C-alpha positions in Angstrom: -10.9 10.4 -1.4 -11.5 6.8 -2.6 -9.0 4.0 -2.0 -9.2 0.6 -3.8 -7.3 -2.4 -2.5 -5.8 -3.8 -5.7 -4.1 -6.7 -3.9 -3.9 -7.9 -0.3 -1.6 -10.9 -0.6 2.1 -11.5 0.2 4.9 -12.1 -2.3 3.6 -15.5 -3.6 0.0 -14.3 -4.1 -2.8 -16.7 -3.4 -3.4 -19.4 -4.6 0.3 -20.2 -4.4 1.6 -22.2 -7.4 1.9 -25.9 -6.6 0.1 -25.6 -3.2 -2.9 -27.7 -2.3 -3.6 -26.2 1.1 -7.2 -25.4 2.1 -6.8 -21.6 1.5 -5.3 -22.1 -1.9 -8.1 -24.4 -2.8 -10.8 -22.2 -1.2 -14.0 -21.3 -3.1 -14.3 -18.1 -1.1 -13.3 -15.3 -3.5 -11.9 -13.3 -0.6 -9.1 -15.9 -0.3 -7.8 -15.0 -3.8 -5.1 -12.4 -3.1 -2.9 -10.7 -5.6 0.3 -8.9 -4.6 -0.3 -5.9 -2.2 -1.1 -2.6 -3.8 -3.6 0.3 -3.5 -5.2 2.8 -5.9 -6.1 6.3 -4.7 -8.5 8.7 -6.3 -8.7 12.3 -5.0 -11.9 14.4 -5.0 -10.3 16.7 -7.7 -9.6 13.7 -10.0 -6.1 13.0 -8.9 -5.0 9.4 -9.2 -2.1 7.4 -7.8 -1.0 3.9 -7.1 1.2 2.7 -4.2 3.3 -0.2 -5.6 3.0 -1.9 -8.9 3.4 -5.6 -8.3 3.5 -8.4 -11.0 -0.3 -8.4 -11.5 -0.6 -4.6 -11.9 -2.0 -4.9 -15.5 -4.8 -7.3 -14.2 -5.4 -5.1 -11.2 -5.7 -2.0 -13.3 -8.3 -3.8 -15.6 -10.2 -5.1 -12.6 -10.4 -1.7 -11.0 -11.2 0.1 -14.2 -8.2 2.5 -13.9 -8.4 5.0 -16.8 -5.6 7.3 -15.8 -2.6 7.5 -13.5 -0.9 10.6 -12.3 1.8 9.2 -10.0 3.3 6.0 -8.6 4.5 5.8 -4.9 6.8 2.9 -4.0 7.3 1.4 -0.6 10.4 -0.5 -1.6 12.0 -2.4 -4.5 11.2 -6.0 -3.8 9.8 -7.9 -6.8 6.2 -8.2 -5.5 6.0 -4.4 -5.2 7.6 -3.1 -8.4 7.8 -5.8 -11.1 4.6 -4.6 -12.8 5.9 -1.1 -13.3 6.3 -1.6 -17.1 2.5 -1.9 -17.3 2.1 1.8 -16.6 3.0 2.4 -20.2 -0.5 3.1 -21.4 -1.0 5.8 -18.8 2.3 7.6 -19.7 1.8 8.1 -23.4 0.9 11.8 -23.2 2.6 12.8 -19.9 5.6 11.2 -18.1 4.5 9.7 -14.7 6.6 10.5 -11.6 7.6 7.5 -9.5 8.5 8.3 -5.9 10.5 6.4 -3.3 13.4 6.6 -1.0 16.9 6.7 -2.3 17.6 3.0 -2.2 14.3 2.1 -3.8 14.7 4.5 -6.7 18.3 3.4 -7.1 17.3 -0.3 -7.4 14.4 0.6 -9.6 16.6 2.4 -12.0 19.0 -0.6 -12.1 16.3 -3.2 -12.6 14.5 -1.1 -15.3 17.6 0.4 -16.9 16.1 0.1 -20.4 13.5 2.7 -19.4 16.2 5.3 -19.0 18.2 4.2 -22.1 18.1 6.3 -25.3 18.7 3.1 -27.4 15.6 1.2 -26.4 13.7 0.2 -29.5 10.6 -1.9 -30.1 7.5 -2.3 -27.9 7.9 1.2 -26.4 8.7 1.9 -22.7 7.0 3.8 -19.9 7.7 7.5 -19.7 8.8 7.9 -16.2 10.4 10.6 -13.9 12.2 8.8 -11.1 12.0 11.0 -8.0 13.9 10.4 -4.7 11.9 11.5 -1.7 14.0 12.5 1.4 12.6 11.8 4.8 10.3 14.6 5.9 9.5 15.8 2.4 5.8 15.8 1.4 4.7 15.3 -2.2 1.7 17.3 -3.3 -0.6 15.9 -6.0 -3.4 18.3 -6.6 -5.4 18.3 -3.3 -3.6 15.2 -2.0 -0.5 15.3 0.2 1.7 12.2 0.4 3.9 12.0 3.4 6.6 9.3 3.6 6.5 7.2 6.8 9.8 5.5 7.5 9.5 1.8 8.4 11.8 -1.2 9.0 11.4 -4.3 6.8 13.9 -6.5 8.6 17.2 -4.8 8.0 15.8 -2.7 5.1 14.6 0.9 5.4 11.4 1.4 3.5 8.5 3.8 3.3 4.9 3.6 4.2 2.7 6.5 3.0 0.3 8.8 4.8 -2.2 10.6 2.5 -4.1 13.7 3.5 -6.7 15.5 1.4 -7.2 19.3 1.4 -5.4 19.9 4.7 -6.3 23.3 6.4 -3.7 26.0 6.7 -0.9 24.9 9.0 -2.2 21.4 9.6 -1.8 18.0 8.1 -5.0 16.2 8.6 -4.5 12.5 7.9 -7.2 10.6 6.1 -5.4 7.4 5.0 -2.3 5.6 6.2 -0.8 2.6 4.2 1.9 0.6 6.0 3.0 -2.6 4.3 6.0 -5.0 4.8 6.8 -3.5 8.1 8.5 -5.4 10.9 9.0 -2.3 13.0 7.6 1.3 13.1 10.1 3.7 14.6 8.9 6.2 17.2 9.2 9.2 14.9 7.0 7.5 12.4 4.2 7.1 15.0 4.5 10.8 15.5 4.2 11.4 11.7 1.1 9.3 11.6 -0.5 11.0 14.6 0.1 14.5 13.3 -3.3 16.1 12.8 -5.1 13.4 14.7 -5.8 9.7 14.2 -6.3 8.6 10.6 -9.7 7.7 9.2 -8.4 4.5 7.7 -5.2 2.4 8.3 -4.1 -0.4 6.1 -1.3 -2.4 7.7 0.5 -5.6 6.9 -0.1 -8.8 8.9 1.5 -11.8 7.3 0.2 -14.6 9.5 -0.3 -15.7 13.1 3.2 -17.1 13.5 6.1 -14.6 14.0 8.2 -13.6 11.0 11.6 -11.8 10.9 10.7 -9.2 8.3 6.9 -8.8 8.6 4.4 -8.1 11.3 2.4 -11.1 12.6 -1.3 -10.5 13.2 -0.7 -9.8 16.9 2.0 -7.3 16.1 -0.1 -5.6 13.4 -3.1 -5.5 15.9 -0.9 -3.9 18.5 0.5 -1.3 16.2 -3.0 -0.5 14.9 -4.3 -0.2 18.5 -1.6 2.5 19.1 -2.4 4.3 15.9 -6.1 4.3 16.7 -7.6 4.7 13.2 -11.4 4.5 12.9 -11.1 1.6 10.5 -8.1 -0.8 10.2 -7.5 -3.4 7.5 -4.9 -6.1 7.5 -3.0 -6.7 4.2 0.0 -8.6 2.8 -1.5 -11.8 4.0 -0.1 -15.3 3.3 -2.0 -18.6 2.6 -1.9 -20.0 6.2 -5.2 -18.3 7.1 -8.5 -17.9 5.3 -10.3 -14.6 5.2 -13.0 -16.0 7.5 -10.4 -17.1 10.1 -8.7 -13.7 10.1 -12.1 -12.0 10.7 -12.4 -14.2 13.8 -8.9 -13.3 15.0 -9.6 -9.6 14.5 -12.9 -9.8 16.4 -11.2 -11.7 19.3 -8.5 -9.1 19.6 -10.9 -6.2 19.4 -13.2 -7.7 22.0 -10.4 -8.6 24.4 -8.6 -5.3 24.1 -11.4 -2.8 23.6 -10.1 -1.8 20.1 -11.1 1.8 19.4 -12.4 1.2 15.8 -13.3 -1.5 13.3 -10.6 -4.0 12.4 -10.9 -6.5 9.5 -8.8 -8.3 6.9 -8.5 -6.5 3.6 -9.6 -8.2 0.4 -8.8 -7.6 -3.3 -11.3 -5.1 -4.8 -12.3 -3.6 -1.5 -13.3 0.1 -2.0 -13.0 2.6 0.8 -14.5 6.1 0.8 -12.5 8.5 3.0 -13.8 12.0 3.7 -11.4 14.8 4.2 -11.4 15.9 7.8 -12.1 19.5 7.0 -15.1 18.6 5.0 -17.0 17.4 8.1 
């Protein structure tokens, strides 16, 4: 399985319009962050995206996306779904399923009502199958298994996603876990993540060093990542208060102080991650 970080920024993106801070003026390309999203390619040719933010068209072009089999949503905030219309080119021949929890799909259907209207004319519209995923229900996409991971985003119930590839009979070997916009991970969700062993790669949100009511701070993200114990951890959904270089230093300090079990780094737009299936080793 291959995972591409399409965007690693928070809701404003970076640079932030009208801001002249050092990070927004940075010449380091790693400090240019589009809204958070990932693209997943399975070894059998399966393709999926988690979240379609406002820059999805640009992200798809940058990543060279040629086809899309499914969309998985974490929640319905603008920075996570407002590029959904741009899946139109990928849905011409076959409707694309869009998965999320009940509230997410409900808000998505309201905000994009024209997609489900028979009277829409001019310009076309994406061909979509909106699918509500109950807690505990896995979605199988070829050789990939997508398991919803319930999270809290302030007062909002949202989904993270755990993706396994070619799990052996009776097991659910985790390869990749994507948790964004979390302010809390319930105990049951830690159990879902740990099922089958620690994940190969974890991508988890860390907004900034200062606390925030609805997002993990860096220290909170580091602490959750330490408990999960992935071999590689990447921090995403980052704001403009910290440069990529500064976050690298904070990650290194935490790892050295606490004996972090794997590598931990800030994510960056365009980062490509190769993730082997556990049963392939």
